[in-house]
N, C-alpha and C positions, 0 to 999 in steps of 0.2 A: 566596707569597713568590716572588720573580723571582733567582732565581741570582745572584750577581757575575759568574759567567763562564759562558756557553755553549758551544755545540758548535763554534762558531771557534776559542775559545783552544784548546780538544784540539788540532784538527786543524793549528792553529801549532805547537804541540809537537811534532807528530809526525817531523818532520825532525829535530832536534834530539837526539829520542829514541832516532829509530832509528841516529843516526851512532854513540850509543854502546852501547845495549841490544840484547837480544838480539830477537827475534820468539820466545818460546817455546812449545813446544808443546801441545797439548789431547791430553789421553789421553782414550779411552772408558773408562768403568769397567764390566766385566761383569758385575762383584760386586754394585755398588750398584745398577747398573740390575734386575739380578733381584730385589734385597730391595724395589727401590720401582715393580718394574713398568712403569717408563718409562727413559728415557733419559737417563744423568749421565753425564759429562765432566768432566775435573778440567783447569784449566790450572795449569800446571807452573811457577808463578814462583820457585819452590823451583832450578832450573833455570838461570834469570837470571843474569845477570854480576854479582859481589858476591852471591849468594847470594840475593836479595830483587827483590823488586819496586821498591824504593827508589831504586834509579838510575833509573828513569825521571821522577820529579818533579827530583833534583838537575838530570839534563842539562836540561832545562825551564826550572828557574832560571838555570841558568849560562847559558844561551841568553836570556833574556829581561835578561840585563845588559847587553846592546849588544855592541857594538865592543871599547869601554875596559874594559880587562882590569880586574879591580879589584886593590888591593894585596893583598889573601888574602880565604879566605873562612875560616868558623869557623862550627862544628856542635857540639851537644852530643848524646851517643848514648851508650848502652852496647852499640849492637852493629850492626843491618844499615843504620841510618842513617848513621852515622859511615864504615862500609865502601863505601858508594857514596859519599857525600861524598868519602872521600877517593880514591874510583876517578876519580870525575868530576874532581876539581881536576886527578890527575897527567893524563889526557887532556888538558886545556884548560891544562897548566903554570902553575896557580896555585896558590901557597903555600896549606897547609891547615894548621891548627889543631885539633884536635880534642880536648873536654872530656868525660873519661868518669869514673863511678862511682869510687872508690877500688876498689870491688871487682868490677869489669867482669874478666869471665875473661879471663883473657892470652890462650886463642885469640884472643877478637875484639880484644883490644888487639893482639896483633903484626900481625893480618890488614890492621887499620889503618895501622899504622905502614909494613908490606908495600908499600903504595900509594904510600910518602913523605911522607902526612902527620904532623905534630906533633901527640904525644898530650901530654895535660895529665893526672893523674889525682888525685880528690879529691871529695868531696864525698859525700852518703848515698845519693843519689839522681839520675835525669836533670832533674829539678826545679832541684835545686842546681848540676848543671853547667850549663843552659841559663841561669841567672842570672848566673853566671861568662863565660858565652859574651858575653850582655850586654853584660855590663860591657868586655871586651875591645874590643868593636865598636865601643864610645862612647869608648873610649879610643884606638882606631887607626885608624878608620874603615873598618874590612875589613867584609865584607858579610856578616852571619848567615846561613843556608840553615837555615830553620825546616823539623821533621821532617815539618810535615802543616799546619799554619796559615799558607797562603802560598798567594795563589792561581796562582803560576806552578807552584810546587808540585804542588797540586791538579789543574793543565792537567796535569802530565806522568803523573802516576798515571791520566787519564783515557784515556792512550791504549790500557791494557790492555783498556777496554771497547770499545774500537772493533776493537780484536782479535779481541776476542770473540764482536762480532756477524760479524764476515768468517769466523771460523771455523768459529761453530756453527750451522747454520742451524737453522730454527725455534727460535730462543732464547726461553724461558718464562720461567727464570726464574735470578738470578745470585746464589750465595751466596757475601757475601764478609766476612772479619775485620773486627774494628774495633776499631779502638786510638783513635789520636788524632782519626781522620774520614776523614783525604785519601786516601786508597784508595777506600774507600766513598764521599767524594764527589763524586772524579773518574769513577768507574764509573757512579753514576746517573746523571749528567750527561751523560755519552756516549751511555748505554740510552735512556734518559728520550726524547733527541731523536732516534735511529734507529729502535729499537722501542719506541715507547710502552706499548705494552700488555704490555710484558714488565715483571715486579717483582724489586725487588732487597730482600732481605734480610740483615742483617746481623748479625754474629755476636759477642759478647762472653763470656770467662769470667765464671761466675757471681760469682765471688771478686772481683773487680772490675769492674763492669759501670756505669759513673758515666752512658753515658749512657741505658740503660735509666731510670735514676732522674731522670737529667733532664727526658726526655721526657714523664716522668709529671708534672711539675711546671712544664713550659714554658720551663725556662733551663736554660744551664749550672751544675751543679753538683760540689763534687770528693767523693772517695771514697777511699779508702785503698788503696795498691797491696800487697796483699800477694804472697808468692811464689804463683807460679803456673807451670804448666808453658806456658802462654802468656803469658810472660815482655814478649814482646815489641808485646802488644794491652793490656798490664797499664796503662793511661795514666789517670791520676788524675782528669784532667777536661777533658771535651769542650772543641774549640780554640773561640776566639769566630768564626770564617769558618765551621768547619767543621758544627757544631753547627745552625745554622739550613739550610745546605742539605741537612744527615741529617734533621733534621726534615721537610722540604717533598719531598724526594724520595724519600728511603729506607721502602721500603713496610712493614718492619716492623724491630725489633730484637729478638733474641731472647739468651738465655743459655744455656753449657752447664757442666756439672759438671766436676771434675779428672778422675775415672776416666772418661768418656766422652773426655776428648781424650786421654789415655792408650792407649786402646784405637784410636783414629782415628792414633794416631800410627806404632803397631805396625801395623795391619793394612794402613795407607800402604807399610812397611815392609816386611813378609812376604808384603803379595799383589800391590802394586802396584812394588816394589822402588823406592822413591821415598821418601829421607831428605827428612824433611818436620819443620822446627819445630812446636812444640805453637799457635803463633800461627798458624802455616799452616794445623794440620790443624783449628780448630773447624769450618769449615762443613761437611768430613764428619763430625764429632763431632755437631754438629746432626739430619744426615739420619739419623743411626745413633739417634742416640736420640728421634727422633720429634719434636722442637719446630720441627722444617722437614718440611712436607709437600711432595714432588714432586708438581707440578703432573701432572694425567694427561693430557692435550697438550702436545708441544713439548719442548723440552729443556731440562736444569738443569744451570749449569755450577759447578762449584765452583772457588772460585780458593785456589790452594795459595799461600800469598805467601810463603813463605821457609823457606830449607833451611838456615839457621845454626842449627845445635841443638847446644850442648855436650855432649860426648859421656859426662858423668857424667847428666846430664838425661835422655840417651837411654836411660842404663841405668836410671834411677828408673822412666822412663815403660813400658820392659819389663817390669819386676818388677811394677808394679802392674796392667798386664795379664795377665802369668802366672796370679799370682794370681787376678784376677777372672774369669779361663777354666777354673783348676781345673788349673793344670799346674804350679804351684807352691802348695807348702803349708809355712808356718811353724808348729809344733806346738811346744808345751810338754808335758813330760813327767816326770811324779813315777816317780823308781824306787829300789831301794834302793841305800845307798851300797854295794855289797859287789863284789866283785871277779866281772866277767861279766855283770851283771847290760846291763849299758848293748849289749855286743855281745849278749845275746837277743833283746835290743828291736830291734838295727839287721836280725838275723837275721829278722826277723818282715817287718819293711819290705822287705828285700830279697826276701823268697820271694813276697813279694806284687807284684814290679816295679817298688817304688820307687826312686829312684836319689839316696842322700845325697849333698846339697851342702856341707853344713855340719854341726856339732854344736860347741856349746859348754857346759859345766858353769855352770849358775846356784844358788848356794849361798846367798849374801847377797840380803836382804830378801824371800823368800818366805817361807810358816809351813810350815815343813820338818819333820819327825822328825827327831828326832836322828841318825839312822841312814838319812836320804834324800838325794837330792840332784835337783837338778832341772834339765832339761838340754833345750837349744833345738835344734833340728833343723829344716832348711830340705831338704824334701824334694823333687825332681823325678818328674811323671808324667806319662801321657799325656794326660790330659785329666781332667774333671768325673767322670765314669763311673769309670775306673783311679783317682782321688783317694777318692771313696768308697769301693773295694774295699780301699783302702789303710787308712784309717782303721778300717774295719768289721775287718779283720785285726788290729789291734794292740787294737781295745778286744774282740775274743772271746778274746783271751788275757789278758785282767785288766789293762792296764795304763792309768793314770789319765793319759789325753790331751786337749789341748783346743787349738785354734786360738790361735795368737798375733793372725793377719791373717784377718779375715772376709771372705769370697770373695763378688767381686760378682754379677752377673748372668752366668751359664755357670758358675759354681765348683761347687761338692760339693751347696750349699743351693740351684740357680739352674736357668734354663732347661739342655735333654738338650744337650750338647754338640755334637750336628750342627746346632743352628740358630748356630751362632756364625763369626763373617765368616773365623777361622783355619780353619774348616772347608769353608768355601767355595769357589768356582770363584778363578782370580787376580784379581787387581784393574785391572788395565790390558790392553789386548789389547796 
């Protein structure tokens, strides 16, 4: 298959992209390099204008419209694309109308409106919003800026690939998030033209991986888009334009689980001092989990595609990570419903060095003795080994206690704490 666009289109997109977008930095990751025994770097598009790579494609699309300014531009998005379109429109002085789902985060709606866009909330998904956007375009003559299935948008995203080639000597592998396929397509076109021997691996969240399914049958197929920490790439169906490009030029498509995405987000925050959304962290997750193996020669570049993460989602990711590495224990204990018994249990936990975060009584829905009560305890510990010591101390005192959340890798029953990212060297230089 010959790509519908080539390196020339991406090079033509570069001046308008450079006029709006930033040339984002590349950070060496000492932590990931040490874990893999190779050179691993991270392209920080989370530091891009509007917080994601999307502004590149928008700049390219607006430039492709020529000198005659359109009546207005229209888009459908729940977050990153909306903000990028709104920003691009503000820089070009073009009216902008964005359709967003009814449950779009308030912070993202406010950010989009801060760039001067008119937002319209409605529908349960971006697909509903896209249908509304297309109807408006048909009625008004405005121009639709598609989030990924557009040749000009793909060319704009490809400028990120050109920057990588220039910034990373001996580039051997690029690991890129995969949603609708615009970013992966653009990077693959640029990389295969400039460094033909380099590989491109795209990563989807396991709970929504339509590209992985489509590549298996050779045609685009739809898949549900359930809640995911990587909501920015939870796209239900590959694009008609992007699917054949990914099929031809992307070397592999892999998936990662939610807990690994959470671990990657917190690793980047704690060790790299980078706020990265779930979609942007999937490349790190793929390397951490081993579904992508860094080559023995040459550099591996991970694309951190965006940083527009809601604070409540970040909190969820942090809690999952804390549980997985044994620094947070959620316990259920059966104790006597008499004065002083809860205080004694808490004294045992305190003596063992556990820090009580929350406690609540659970009397309904459990098979308790008439003189018993259930309590839920959230305890902070120093790590997996310390968590085990806290549990051992409670059990030695005869308390009936069980975990409400099973720890994952690196928790009480998992690997030693010393092997985990939070125990390693800082994540970037």
